[in-house]
N, C-alpha and C positions, 0 to 999 in steps of 0.2 A: 235573376240568374241568366236571362237571355243575353243581356248586353255584355256582362263580363266575359262570358264564354265566347261570344261573337268577336269581341275585341282581341282576345287571345288568338282566336282562329285567323283573324285578318292578318295579324303580325306573322303567324306561322305560315300562312298560305303565301304571303308576299315573299318571305324568305325562301320558301321552298320553290316558288316559281323561278326565282333568280338562279337557284341551284340547278333546277331541272332544265333550264334553258341551255346549260352547258352540257347536258346529257352525261354528266359524270356521277350523279347521285340519285338514288331512289328515295322517295319520301319515307321516313321511318314510320312503322305501324302506329306509334302513338300520335304522331302528327296527322296521319291519315284518319285516325279516329276523331280527332278534334275537328278536322275539316268536314268530315261527314256529319258530326253533331251540329256544327255551325250551319251547314246547308239545310239540315232539317229544321232548325229553329227559324232560319230566315224564311224558308218556304211557308211554314205554318203560322208565323207570328209577325212577320215584317212585311209591309206593303212592298210588292215587287216593283222594280224600276226597269223599264225597257231601254235597251240601247238603240232601238230603231223606233221611228214614229209609228203610231197605230195606223194600219192601212185602211183608213176610212176616207170617204169622199165628202169633203165639207159641204158642198152644195146640195148633197143628197142626205145629209145627216139631220133628219127631222123626225124625232120620235113622236111628234104630235100627230103624224099621219097614221100611227099604229092604233088599232082599237085596243081596249083593255085585254081582250082575249089574246090578241096577237102579242102584246107585250108580255103577257104571262107565259105564252109558249116560247117566245124568244128567251125570256129569263131562264126557263127550265132547261132549254137546250144549251145555253151558254154556261149554266151551272155544271152541266155534264162535261162540257169542254174544259171548264176550269178544273174540275176534278181530274180529268185526263192529264192536265199539265202538272198538277200536284203529284200525280203518280209518276209522270215522266221525270220530275226532279228526283224522286225517291229511287227510281230504277237506275238512272245514270250515276247518282251518288253512290249507291250500293255496289254497282258494278265497278266503279272506279276504286272503291275501297277494297273490293275483292282482288282487283288486279294488282294492288300494292301489297297484298299479303302473300307470304310464301305458299305455294300451291302443294298439292299432294305429290308424294314421291320426290320431294326436294325441289319442285318447280320454282324457279326464281320469280320474284315480283316483276311485273311488266309496267314500268313507268310510262312508256310511250302509249300503251293502250289506255292507261288511266287518264292521261292528259287528253287523248282523243275523246274519251267519253265525257270528260269535264267540259270540253269545248262544245260538244253537242248539247250538254245540259245548260250551258250559258245561253245558247241560242234559244233553247226552250223557255228560258226565263222571259224572253220577249212575249211569248204566247201566254205565259202566266199573267204577266202585267196587262196585256191587251184584254184577256177574258175577265180579269178582275175589274178593270175600268169599265168594260161594257156592262157587267153586272150592276155596278154602281149607277150607271146611266139609266138602266132599265128599272131601277128600284128593286132589284132582286138580290138575294143573299147567296153566299157560297154554301156549299154543302156543310151541314153540321157534323158530318162524319169524316171530314178531311184528315184528322189525325189517324183514324182507322185506315183510310185508304192509303195514306202515306206508309204506315207501318206494314201493311200487306204487300205493297209494291216494293218496299225496301227489302223485305224477306225474299221475294222472288228474284230481285236483282242480285242479292248475295248468292243465291243458289246458282243462277246463271253465270255469274262472274267466277264462281269457284270451279266451274267446268273447263275453264281455259279460254284462250283468245277466240278460237273459231266458234264454239257454242255461244259465248257471250255476245259476239257480234251477230251471230245468227238470231239470237233473242232480240237484239235491236232491230234487225231487218223485219222479223215477223211482227213485232210490236208496232213498228211504224207503218207497215202495210195494213194492219188491221185498223190503226188509227186513221189512216188515209181513207179507207173505205167508210169508216164511221163518219168522218167529216163530209164525205161526198153525200151520204144519206141526209146529213143535216142541211146541206144546201138545198135538197129537195123539200125539206120540211119547214125551213125558216120562212116567215112571211115575205112575200115578194117586195113589200115596201120597207123591209128592215135592211136598208142598204149597209148600215154600219156593221151589223152582225155578219152579214153575208160577206163583206169585204175581209173581215178578220178571219172567218172560217176558210175562205178561199186561199188566203195567204198561208195560213197554217197548213192546209192540205198540201200546197206546193212544197213547203219546208219539210214536212214529214216524208214526202216522196224522195226528196234530196237526201235526207238523213239515211233512208233505207238504201239508196244507191251507194252512198259513201261507205256504209258498213259492209255492203256486199263486195264492193271493190277492195275493201281492206282485208278480206279473207274470211268472211262469214261462212259458217257451215249451215246448210238447211236443217231446220229442226224436224224431227219425226212428226208425222201426221197426228198421232195421238196427243203430242205435246201442244201442237197448234190448236187442236180441238179444245183442249182444257183451257188454253189461254182465251179462246173465243167465249167459252162458257163463263169464265170468271169476269171477262169484260162485260158480258151481257148482264150479269148480276149487278155490277157496279153502275152501269149506265141506267138500269131500271130504277135502282134505289136513289141514285143521285138526282134523277129527274124530279123527285118529289121531296127528298130530304137533304 
């Protein structure tokens, strides 16, 4: 069932990109649903392909210098980062879907916002591919709970997207800021000799900061403190569990 649906979605997405480029048509809800389903299937079941080279330093890429304990730690941390990128795909996909849906009180769909969110999601695909590759190199596996993480993040994205442009972008800003802080903590914890993982995490950290700035400049509204606290608590549960499972 994965490939037939993905094939339909590819055709639909290609057609709608051409139409959207003229700024004359909003993607119909049925096509938006197919696009969202295609994104979910690809994220969970298809090996991601990066559009940019993995930011590793070849002359320093020697995992033989890592002890078994260091490789285990790096694998656990990169598994957490991979889960974060799975969630990022779910969040951006869900928010784009919500942006294409008629809002409360007759609010019109926002195709421009949907396309902005999808562009950010495509950039996050590089992170997904880099972390997956690094897990393979370290002999570590992705989280066994990725479908659960995706479903939870997708639900949050739908809620954020349904609140409108400002809150939706505000959710992006807060998410990216928290991810940036999380990645900074991983740079402190990763083994000093794990140059490959450190290069990936450093690049991801810079990209997340840029995504937050872009969303803020696009009209994000600051989220209330209680909401930010709940987001941090949920992220803490995810990172703790994903470190082991």
